[in-house]
C-alpha positions as CSV (number, residue, x, y, z in Angstrom):
1,X,-0.3,-0.1,-0.1
2,X,1.3,3.5,-1.0
3,X,1.7,6.0,1.8
4,X,-0.7,8.8,1.7
5,X,0.2,12.0,1.4
6,X,0.6,13.7,4.6
7,X,-2.0,15.5,7.0
8,X,-3.3,19.3,6.0
9,X,-4.8,20.3,9.6
10,X,-5.0,24.3,10.1
11,X,-3.3,24.1,13.1
12,X,0.9,24.0,13.6
13,X,2.1,20.8,15.6
14,X,3.9,21.4,18.5
15,X,7.8,21.3,18.5
16,X,8.9,17.8,19.3
17,X,12.2,18.1,21.7
18,X,13.8,14.7,22.6
19,X,15.3,15.4,25.3
20,X,13.8,17.7,28.1
21,X,16.1,19.3,30.5
22,X,16.4,17.3,33.7
23,X,16.4,18.7,36.9
24,X,20.0,19.3,38.7
25,X,19.2,18.1,41.9
26,X,16.6,15.9,43.2
27,X,13.2,17.2,43.7
28,X,10.4,17.8,46.0
29,X,7.0,18.6,45.0
30,X,4.9,19.5,48.4
31,X,1.9,20.5,49.5
32,X,-0.2,18.5,46.7
33,X,-2.9,16.0,47.1
34,X,-1.2,13.0,46.4
35,X,-3.4,10.2,44.8
36,X,-1.6,6.7,45.8
37,X,-2.5,3.1,45.3
38,X,-3.1,3.5,49.2
39,X,-5.3,6.7,48.7
40,X,-5.1,10.2,48.0
41,X,-2.9,12.4,50.7
42,X,-3.7,15.7,51.3
43,X,-1.2,18.3,52.0
44,X,1.5,15.4,51.1
45,X,4.5,14.9,48.8
46,X,6.3,13.3,46.4
47,X,10.1,13.0,45.9
48,X,12.4,12.2,42.8
49,X,15.1,11.5,42.5
50,X,17.1,11.1,39.0
51,X,14.6,9.0,37.0
52,X,12.5,7.1,40.3
53,X,10.5,8.5,42.6
54,X,12.3,7.3,46.3
55,X,11.3,7.5,49.5
56,X,13.8,9.7,51.3
57,X,14.9,13.5,50.1
58,X,18.4,14.3,49.3
59,X,19.8,17.1,51.5
60,X,20.3,19.2,47.8
61,X,16.6,18.5,46.9
62,X,15.0,21.3,44.9
63,X,11.8,21.9,46.3
64,X,8.6,23.3,44.2
65,X,5.4,23.8,46.4
66,X,2.3,22.5,44.4
67,X,-0.1,23.6,47.1
68,X,-3.6,23.5,45.8
69,X,-2.9,20.9,43.0
70,X,-3.2,17.3,42.6
71,X,0.0,14.6,41.7
72,X,-1.2,12.3,39.6
73,X,1.0,9.4,37.6
74,X,1.6,9.8,33.9
75,X,-0.9,8.6,32.1
76,X,-0.8,5.3,29.6
77,X,-2.8,5.1,26.2
78,X,-3.5,1.5,25.2
79,X,-4.6,2.8,21.4
80,X,-2.8,5.6,19.7
81,X,-2.7,5.8,16.0
82,X,-1.1,9.8,16.2
83,X,-1.3,13.2,17.0
84,X,0.4,16.7,16.0
85,X,-0.3,16.0,12.4
86,X,1.2,12.8,12.6
87,X,0.0,9.2,11.9
88,X,2.0,6.1,13.4
89,X,0.8,4.0,10.4
90,X,2.6,5.7,7.4
91,X,4.2,8.5,9.6
92,X,8.6,8.9,8.9
93,X,10.3,8.5,12.2
94,X,10.9,11.8,12.9
95,X,6.9,12.4,12.8
96,X,6.1,9.5,15.0
97,X,8.2,11.2,17.3
98,X,6.2,13.8,16.7
99,X,3.3,12.1,17.5
100,X,4.6,11.1,21.0
101,X,5.4,14.6,21.7
102,X,2.2,15.9,21.2
103,X,0.8,13.4,23.7
104,X,3.5,13.5,26.1
105,X,1.9,17.2,26.4
106,X,-0.9,15.8,27.3
107,X,0.4,13.8,30.4
108,X,0.5,10.5,28.3
109,X,4.2,9.0,30.0
110,X,3.7,5.7,28.4
111,X,1.8,4.7,24.9
112,X,1.5,1.6,22.4
113,X,1.5,2.4,18.7
114,X,-1.6,1.4,16.9
115,X,-1.6,0.5,13.2
116,X,-5.0,0.6,10.8
117,X,-5.9,-2.0,8.7
118,X,-3.2,-2.0,5.3
119,X,-1.8,-4.8,3.2
120,X,0.1,-7.4,5.3
121,X,3.6,-6.3,3.4
122,X,2.9,-2.7,4.6
123,X,2.0,-3.8,8.3
124,X,5.2,-5.6,8.4
125,X,7.3,-2.7,7.0
126,X,5.9,-0.4,9.5
127,X,6.5,-3.1,12.6
128,X,9.9,-3.1,11.7
129,X,10.1,0.6,12.0
130,X,7.7,0.9,15.1
131,X,9.6,-1.6,17.0
132,X,12.5,-0.3,17.0
133,X,11.2,3.4,18.4
134,X,9.8,0.8,20.9
135,X,14.0,-0.8,21.7
136,X,14.8,2.5,22.2
137,X,11.9,3.7,24.5
138,X,9.6,6.1,22.5
139,X,6.5,3.5,22.6
140,X,5.8,0.5,24.8
141,X,5.1,-1.7,22.4
142,X,2.4,-2.0,18.7
143,X,-1.1,-2.6,18.7
144,X,-2.2,-3.9,15.3
145,X,-5.6,-3.0,15.2
146,X,-6.8,-4.9,12.2
147,X,-6.5,-6.4,8.7
148,X,-8.3,-8.9,10.7
149,X,-11.8,-7.7,11.5
150,X,-15.3,-7.7,10.2
151,X,-16.8,-5.8,7.0
152,X,-19.9,-5.5,8.9
153,X,-18.2,-3.7,11.6
154,X,-15.4,-2.0,9.9
155,X,-15.9,1.4,11.1
156,X,-12.9,3.6,9.8
157,X,-10.6,0.6,8.0
158,X,-10.3,-0.3,4.4
159,X,-13.1,-3.1,3.5
160,X,-11.0,-4.1,0.5
161,X,-8.1,-4.6,2.9
162,X,-9.4,-7.0,5.4
163,X,-8.9,-10.5,6.3
164,X,-9.8,-13.8,7.9
165,X,-7.2,-13.9,11.3
166,X,-4.7,-16.7,9.1
167,X,-2.7,-17.5,12.3
168,X,0.1,-17.6,9.9
169,X,-0.5,-14.1,8.7
170,X,-0.5,-12.9,12.6
171,X,2.5,-14.8,13.3
172,X,4.3,-13.2,10.3
173,X,2.9,-9.8,12.1
174,X,4.3,-11.1,15.3
175,X,7.6,-11.4,14.0
176,X,8.0,-8.6,12.1
177,X,7.5,-6.5,15.6
178,X,10.6,-8.5,17.0
179,X,9.1,-9.1,20.6
180,X,7.7,-5.7,20.5
181,X,4.0,-6.7,20.1
182,X,1.5,-5.8,22.5
183,X,-1.7,-6.0,21.1
184,X,-3.7,-7.4,18.1
185,X,-7.5,-6.1,17.5
186,X,-9.6,-9.3,16.2
187,X,-12.8,-10.5,14.6
188,X,-12.6,-14.0,16.3
189,X,-16.0,-14.9,15.1
190,X,-13.8,-15.0,11.4
191,X,-12.3,-18.7,10.6
192,X,-8.8,-18.8,12.2
193,X,-9.9,-16.0,14.8
194,X,-9.6,-18.5,18.3
195,X,-6.8,-20.2,17.0
196,X,-5.1,-16.8,16.1
197,X,-6.2,-15.8,20.1
198,X,-4.6,-18.9,21.4
199,X,-1.4,-18.6,19.2
200,X,-1.3,-15.1,20.3
201,X,-1.4,-15.7,24.1
202,X,1.2,-18.1,23.4
203,X,3.2,-15.5,22.5
204,X,2.2,-13.1,25.6
205,X,0.6,-10.8,23.0
206,X,-2.9,-9.5,24.3
207,X,-5.0,-10.4,22.2
208,X,-8.3,-8.2,22.0
209,X,-11.7,-8.5,20.2
210,X,-12.9,-5.7,18.3
211,X,-14.6,-4.6,15.5
212,X,-16.6,-7.6,15.3
213,X,-20.3,-8.9,14.6
214,X,-19.7,-12.0,17.3
215,X,-22.8,-13.3,19.3
216,X,-22.7,-13.4,23.1
217,X,-21.7,-17.3,22.3
218,X,-19.2,-17.0,20.1
219,X,-17.7,-14.1,22.2
220,X,-17.1,-16.3,25.4
221,X,-15.7,-18.9,23.0
222,X,-13.0,-16.1,22.6
223,X,-12.6,-14.9,26.4
224,X,-11.9,-18.9,27.1
225,X,-9.2,-19.0,24.5
226,X,-7.0,-16.1,25.5
227,X,-8.7,-12.8,24.7
228,X,-8.2,-10.4,27.6
229,X,-9.5,-7.2,26.3
230,X,-12.3,-5.6,24.5
231,X,-11.6,-3.1,21.8
232,X,-13.1,0.6,22.3
233,X,-16.1,-1.1,24.2
234,X,-18.9,-0.7,22.6
235,X,-18.1,1.2,19.2
236,X,-17.7,-1.0,16.0
237,X,-19.6,-4.1,17.7
238,X,-23.4,-5.3,18.0
239,X,-25.5,-3.3,20.2
240,X,-26.6,-5.0,23.7
241,X,-30.1,-6.5,23.1
242,X,-32.7,-8.2,25.3
243,X,-32.2,-11.1,22.8
244,X,-29.7,-11.0,21.7
245,X,-27.0,-9.8,24.5
246,X,-23.9,-10.0,22.0
247,X,-20.5,-9.1,22.6
248,X,-21.0,-6.2,25.5
249,X,-22.5,-8.5,27.7
250,X,-20.2,-11.2,27.7
251,X,-17.4,-8.6,27.8
252,X,-18.3,-6.7,30.9
253,X,-19.6,-9.9,32.8
254,X,-16.0,-11.6,32.1
255,X,-13.9,-10.5,35.6
256,X,-11.0,-11.3,32.7
257,X,-11.9,-8.7,30.7
258,X,-10.2,-4.9,30.5
259,X,-12.2,-2.8,28.2
260,X,-10.9,-0.3,26.4
261,X,-12.9,3.4,27.0
262,X,-12.5,6.4,24.7
263,X,-14.4,9.2,26.7
264,X,-14.5,12.4,24.8
265,X,-18.5,12.7,24.8
266,X,-18.9,11.5,21.2
267,X,-18.3,8.0,21.7
268,X,-19.9,7.5,24.3
269,X,-22.8,8.6,26.5
270,X,-22.4,9.3,29.7
271,X,-25.2,6.9,30.5
272,X,-22.7,4.1,28.7
273,X,-19.9,4.8,30.0
274,X,-21.1,4.3,34.0
275,X,-22.5,1.1,32.8
276,X,-19.2,-0.1,31.9
277,X,-18.0,1.5,35.4
278,X,-20.6,-0.2,37.2
279,X,-20.6,-3.8,36.0
280,X,-16.3,-3.9,35.4
281,X,-15.1,-1.2,37.7
282,X,-12.3,1.2,37.4
283,X,-10.1,-2.4,37.8
284,X,-11.1,-3.6,34.3
285,X,-11.8,-0.3,32.5
286,X,-8.8,1.3,30.3
287,X,-9.4,4.9,29.1
288,X,-7.7,5.1,26.0
289,X,-7.7,8.1,23.0
290,X,-8.0,5.7,19.9
291,X,-6.8,9.5,18.5
292,X,-5.7,9.9,15.0
293,X,-2.9,12.8,13.5
294,X,-5.3,15.6,14.6
295,X,-4.9,15.3,17.9
296,X,-3.6,18.2,19.6
297,X,-3.5,19.8,15.8
298,X,-6.9,21.0,14.7
299,X,-9.7,21.0,12.3
300,X,-8.6,19.7,8.7
301,X,-8.6,17.4,6.3
302,X,-6.7,13.9,6.9
303,X,-5.4,10.4,6.3
304,X,-5.9,7.2,8.5
305,X,-4.5,4.9,6.6
306,X,-5.7,4.7,3.1
307,X,-8.9,6.6,4.2
308,X,-9.3,10.4,3.7
309,X,-10.8,11.7,6.9
310,X,-12.7,14.9,7.7
311,X,-11.8,16.7,11.2
312,X,-14.5,19.9,12.2
313,X,-15.2,20.8,15.5
314,X,-13.0,17.9,16.7
315,X,-14.8,15.3,15.7
316,X,-12.8,12.9,13.2
317,X,-15.3,11.4,10.3
318,X,-14.6,9.6,7.2
319,X,-14.9,11.8,4.0
320,X,-17.1,9.2,2.4
321,X,-19.7,8.3,4.5
322,X,-19.4,10.1,7.7
323,X,-18.3,7.3,9.7
324,X,-16.1,8.0,13.3
325,X,-12.6,7.8,12.4
326,X,-11.0,7.3,15.4
327,X,-10.6,10.8,17.7
328,X,-8.7,13.9,18.3
329,X,-8.8,13.1,22.2
330,X,-5.8,13.6,24.7
331,X,-5.8,12.0,28.1
332,X,-5.7,14.9,30.2
333,X,-8.9,15.5,28.3
334,X,-10.4,12.5,28.6
335,X,-9.6,12.9,33.0
336,X,-10.8,16.0,33.5
337,X,-14.2,14.8,32.0
338,X,-14.3,11.8,33.9
339,X,-13.8,13.8,36.9
340,X,-16.5,16.8,36.3
341,X,-19.1,15.2,33.6
342,X,-19.2,11.5,34.3
343,X,-19.0,12.1,37.9
344,X,-16.2,9.4,38.9
345,X,-13.8,9.4,41.6
346,X,-10.3,11.3,40.9
347,X,-9.2,7.8,42.4
348,X,-11.5,5.7,39.8
349,X,-10.3,8.2,36.9
350,X,-6.7,7.8,37.9
351,X,-6.9,3.5,38.3
352,X,-8.2,4.0,34.5
353,X,-6.3,5.9,33.3
354,X,-2.9,5.0,34.7
355,X,-2.8,1.7,37.1
356,X,-5.5,-0.8,34.7
357,X,-3.7,0.3,31.6
358,X,0.2,-0.4,33.4
359,X,-1.1,-3.8,34.4
360,X,-2.2,-5.0,31.4
361,X,1.2,-4.4,29.7
362,X,3.0,-6.0,32.3
363,X,5.0,-2.5,33.2
364,X,3.0,-2.1,36.6
365,X,6.1,-2.5,38.4
366,X,7.6,-0.1,37.0
367,X,4.6,2.8,36.1
368,X,1.3,3.4,36.4
369,X,1.4,4.5,40.2
370,X,3.4,6.8,42.4
371,X,5.4,4.4,44.7
372,X,9.2,4.6,45.6
373,X,11.4,2.5,43.2
374,X,8.7,3.4,40.2
375,X,9.3,5.8,36.7
376,X,8.8,9.6,38.0
377,X,6.0,9.7,35.2
378,X,3.5,12.5,36.7
379,X,1.2,15.1,35.8
380,X,0.2,18.2,37.8
381,X,-3.0,19.0,37.7
382,X,-4.6,22.1,39.5
383,X,-8.1,22.5,41.4
384,X,-9.9,22.3,38.2
385,X,-7.9,19.5,37.0
386,X,-6.5,21.5,34.3
387,X,-2.5,20.2,33.3
388,X,0.1,22.3,34.6
389,X,3.2,20.1,34.8
390,X,4.3,16.6,33.0
391,X,6.9,14.6,34.4
392,X,8.5,11.1,32.4
393,X,11.2,9.4,33.7
394,X,12.3,12.6,36.1
395,X,12.3,14.9,32.8
396,X,10.0,18.0,32.9
397,X,8.2,17.2,29.3
398,X,6.2,20.4,30.5
399,X,7.6,22.4,33.4
400,X,5.3,23.7,36.4
401,X,3.0,26.3,35.6
402,X,2.3,27.7,39.1
403,X,1.6,31.1,38.3
């Protein structure tokens, strides 16, 4: 598949700074409301020494008073196609880095780069490029969304490129990713779907069900085969019905499943989000962006794989038929909406944005919560939940804005 032309958004991307300034001295953030795994601490403090959170402040530590601010863990995005005018599916290395940096400016300190449907040769080449960035620590892995999905629920994917999930082809993508494949989204009801799920589980790759037309019974069978994630629950799957409960019911009722939710006010009604939290709980919900190029960039015309997208008023839709085509969401907005519109507690929002996805990626020993020994990845928010600072691995991506 030929690489499509670049995005034509109206805004300008933020400049990419691959090496933000590291604090010269250890840092202590004091006076904050700190959200910890054990509970929220008021008038607390957080100590950063080098790239890690520590329990004891060295004598030469820099003290920063962040009274009336929240300190929460850096966000972890499992499902992200790009940002800042750059596509993770088709952009150059510099484009991808710009997209990553755009999301870091909005608090996402760990990101899985997602591709969209393409032909197999293109996707294997893309896996090679993205795996190098994973090896460098820029991304946490690769998520292949398509081509093994249902034409009945294709969303913003090119129908002529969809295919059955042949385990041999799934293995081809895994091998091309050189150990950096994090997740593959499948319509598990298609021929080869269950065998592919078992293959993914054997190789330690998350098998996600999505863009699926599966029945309730087929979804239960897929879960038993090894599916552990619901790709953007509710979207691109049959709706819940009283005689045909479909995949949504099966995914919400099973404790083995983590459900992705796109909390942008477009993809989900607030009642649907509340339904998911009621049945799954924050420990089984992962807020994602499903972002495309326009995130952090602006309205205009873009390409999502081979399909042209029009972004107007921040909502991305295919030019051809108006289908929603990913989002322009950033996770700081998802967090703010969760606590100010959806009525979630700060603690539950933190769990869904940080702890749950970190655990799912098998990275909860180093990220996802503010604890001594873990990476100094954090977000600083004011009392209105507006972002005022971002630190990643002890480096300020966005320096504290306390004025």
